[in-house]
N, C-alpha and C positions, 0 to 999 in steps of 0.2 A: 191896272188889272194884269198887264203883262208881267210886271215885276212880281206881283203876288203869285202868279202861275209859275214863274221861273223859280221863285223861292220855294214854293211847295214841291216842284219837281226836283230841285236840289236836295230838299229834305228827304223826299221819298227815295231818291237814288242812293243817298249816303246813309240813311238810317231806317226809314219806315219800311222799306221793302224787306228788311231782315227781321222785322218784328212779327211774331206770331202770337195771337191773343185768343183767349177764351174766357167766358164767364161761367163755364160749367166746371167749377173748381170749388173744393171745400177743404177746410182745415180738418186734419185728422190727428188722432193720437192712438197709440196701441193700448186700448182700454183692457184692463185685467178684470175679468169676472171672478168674484170670490165666492166659493161655496164651501160647505162643510164636508169633511172626509167621512164623518160618522153621523148616525142618526141620534137625535136626542132633543131636549128642549133647552132654550136659551136661558141661562141663569144670570147673565150679566151682559150689558151692551156698553162698550167703552167709547163709542164714537157717535157723532151727530151727523145730520145731513150736511153735505158739502164741506165737511171738515178736512183739513190737510192732515195726512198721515205719513209716517215714515215707513220704509221697508222694514219688516220685522216687528212692527208695533201690533199689540194685541187689539183686535177689533171687537171680539165678543168671546164669551166663555160658555161652554155647554156644561150642564150639570154632569158631574162625574161619579155619582154614587154607584150607578150600574157598572161603570168602567172599573171603579175600584174593586167592586165585588168580583167581577170577572177576572181581574188581575190576581186577586187573592186565590180564587179557585184555580187559576192556571198555575200559580206557584205551588199550591197544594198538590196538583196533579204531577208537577215536575218532581216534587219531593217523594211522592209515592212511587213514581217511575224510577227514580234514583235508588230508592230502597229495594225495588225489585231487581235492579241491576246488581246492587251490592250483594243481595241474597244469592243471585245466580253465580256471582264470582266466588262467594264463600262455598257454595256447593261444589264448584269445579275444583277449588283448592282442596276441599275435603276428599273429593274423589281422586285427585292426584296423589294425596297421601295414602289412600287405600291402594292405589296402583303400585306405589313404591313398596308398601307392606306386602302386597301380593307377589311382587317380583322376588322379594326376599323369601317368601314361603315357597315359591316355585323352585328357587335355587336350593333351599333346604330339602324339599321333596325329591329333587333330582339327585342330590347327594345321598339321600336315604335309599333311593332306588339303586344307584350305583353300588352302594354298600351291600344291599340285599342280593344284587347280582353276584358280587364277590363271595358272599356267604353261600349262595346256592351252588356256585361252582366248587367251592371248597367241600360242601356237603356231598356233592356228586362224586368228587374224587375220593372222599372218605368211604362212601358207599361202595365204589368200585374196588377199593383196596380191601375192604372187609369181605366183599364177595370173593375176591381172588384168594384171600387167606382161608375163607370157608371152604372153597373148592380144594384147597391143599390140606384141609382138615387141621389148619393152624388156628382157626377161630371158631367160636361156638355160634349156634343158631341165634342165640339171644343177642350177641354182639352184632350179627348181620342185620337182625331186625331193628335194633337200635339205630344203626347207620342209615337204614332205609327210612325210618321214621324221621330222623334228622333232615334227610334230604327232602322229604315231603314238606316238612315244616319250613325249610329254607325256600323251597319253590313257592309255597303259599305266601311267605313273607315277601318274596320278590314280586309276585303278582299284586299283592296288596300295596306295596310301595309304588309299583307302576300305576295302579289305579289312582292312588292318592296324587301322584305327580300329574296325571292327566286331568284329574278333578281341579287341581290348582290352576292348571293352564286354562281350563274352561272358565273358571271364575275370573281369571285375568281377561279373557275375551269378553265376558259380560261387563266387566268394569270399563273396557274400551268402548263398548256400545253405550254404556251409561254416560261416558264422557262426551261422546258425540251428541247424545240427547241434551246434555247440560249445555254444550256449546251452542246448540240450536236455540235453547231457551234463553241463553245470554244474548244471542244475536237479536232475538225477538224483543227482549227487554230493552236492549239498547235502541232498537228502532222505535219502540214506544216512547222511550226517553227523548229521543230526537224530535219526535212528533210533538210531545208535550212542551219541549223547549221552544219549538217554533210557535206554538200557540201562546206561550208566555211572552215571547218577543212580540207577537202580534198584539197581545193585550197591552203591552207597554207602549207600542206605537199608537194604538187606539187611544190610550190615556193621554198621550202627548197631543193628540188631535182635539182635545177638549178646548184648547185655545185656538181660535180662528185668527190667523196671522196675516198681516198685509204682505203680499208678495213683492210689491213695488211701492215706491213713494208716489204720492199724488193726492188728488182730491176725491172725496167720497161722492158717489152719485148712485141713483137708483137704489137707495137703501131700503130693502124690504124686511130685514130682520127686526124683530121687536122682542122686548123682554117677555119671557114666558112662552114664546112661540115654539112649537114643535117643528123641527126641520128633519128632512131626510138627507141621506148622503147624496151629494152631487147637486142639491137644490141651489140655484143661484140666490145669493143673499144680498149682494151689493156689488157695485162696480167701482174701480179706482181708475181715475183718469190722470195720467202723468202729464207733465208739462213739456215733454219732448214732442213738440208739434211738427207736423209736416203737411204738405198739400198733395192732394190727389186731383189732378186736372185732367179732364177728358177732352182731348183734342181730336178734331176731325182727322181721319186717316190721310187727308190731303194736306195736312198742316205739318206732319212730322218728318217729311222727307229730309229736311236739312237739320233736324233736331239731333243734338249730340249730348252725351253726358258731360256735365261741368259747365254748360252754357249758362250765362247770367240770366236771372229771372227777376222781374219786378212783380211784387205781390201787393195788390190793393184790396184791403178787407172792407166789405160793405158796412159792417156794423160799427166800424171804428172811424166813420166819417171819411172814408177813403184813405186812411193812413197807409203809407207804403212801407214795405219791408223788402230787404234784399235776400235773395235766395239763389239756388242753382239747380239745374236738372240733375237728379240722382240716377234715375233709371226709367226705361220705358217698359211697359207690360209686354209679355210675350204673345198676348192675344187681345182681341177687342173685348170690350165689356160684355157684348152679346154672347160670346163663347162661354162665359162663366155663368150665364143665366140658368135658372132652374129648367127652362125649356128653350134650348138654343134654337135659333131659326133654321128651318130646313127648306131651302128653295129649290129642291130637286123636282118637285111636282107642283102643279097648279099655276095660277097667275103669279108673275114675278114683278115686284116693284123695287127698284134699286134704292137703297137707303145708305147714305154715307155713314160709315161706322165710326165709333169713337174709340180711341186708344188711350187707356189710363197712363198718365205720366206722373211719377213721384218726384216731388220738388221739396228740397230740404232748405231750411232757413240758414243763412250765414250765422256764424257765431258772433258773440258780443252784441246781441240785440235784446231789447226788453220785450219778451213775448208773454208777459203776465196777463195782458189784456185779452189774449186770444182764448177762444173756447172751441173745443172740438165740435165740428159741424157748421162753423161759420162759413158763409159764402164769400167768395173772393173772385177777383179778376186777375188773371195771370197773363203776363206778357213776357215771352221768351225772346231773347236776342240771339238769333241763329248765326250771327257772324262768327266764323271760326277760320283757323288757318287751313 
């Protein structure tokens, strides 16, 4: 008996006292829930229950008749908006041609006005000369009246040329206002075109969503989709369970004092007749499981009963092990060797 006690004491001192164990541990996998991006009814289902699928594989297809019609309508709206933009550009170009023509007319009217000023000045000088000759009795009354009439006609022509010049300038101002209006119409048409192009792009994206694609590789679980079923956007249709398994072990808060990342772990899975796997500590949760509960405990008031809290610890399997027999959710017994330098 003494020898047995000494042997057990030796074992405890050199090995057992460093081992921390819990049976509150379960195999986990990052399950991907697959849903549809769009509403519609299922036209084809390409997978069966518990089937292995690859990332990118088509799982199901949604009927695309409505999507095709919406895509055609969106394309027609884009074509119409593009036509409006082209028409607005053509109007602006035509208006710019009118502006150039009006500038030439203004230059011509200005030249005519300058010429009429010169004619009026010459007529004024001629009238003054005839008046001086008339006063000296070197010219007749008829010649003086003719000179005065010419001056009046020249002044009238000058005023008419000035009015025509100003009218051409006003027309140029109206063309400038018209150009601003056409530019505003073009900006509006371009905005509508961009809006319709965005709708067309969304219609193309929605059409691409007719195929429900596997986001990861894994095995199908919780397959709810059926042929002919009407689904809404965001409705969970199935789950994909990958084979990248790990363990979440809930240790008592009194057990993690010496626990460190990288420490060796022995995993015994209950469902596999106690088969053992090698693993290591990956990380410790930043808070106890109770802190993440829907209703966290509040011990500030009322009677208080102290309960030892559990800290989730993530444990990752070592590489080069056959994990095909594992299933997410399996119970296991975890033993962590806390010996470290």
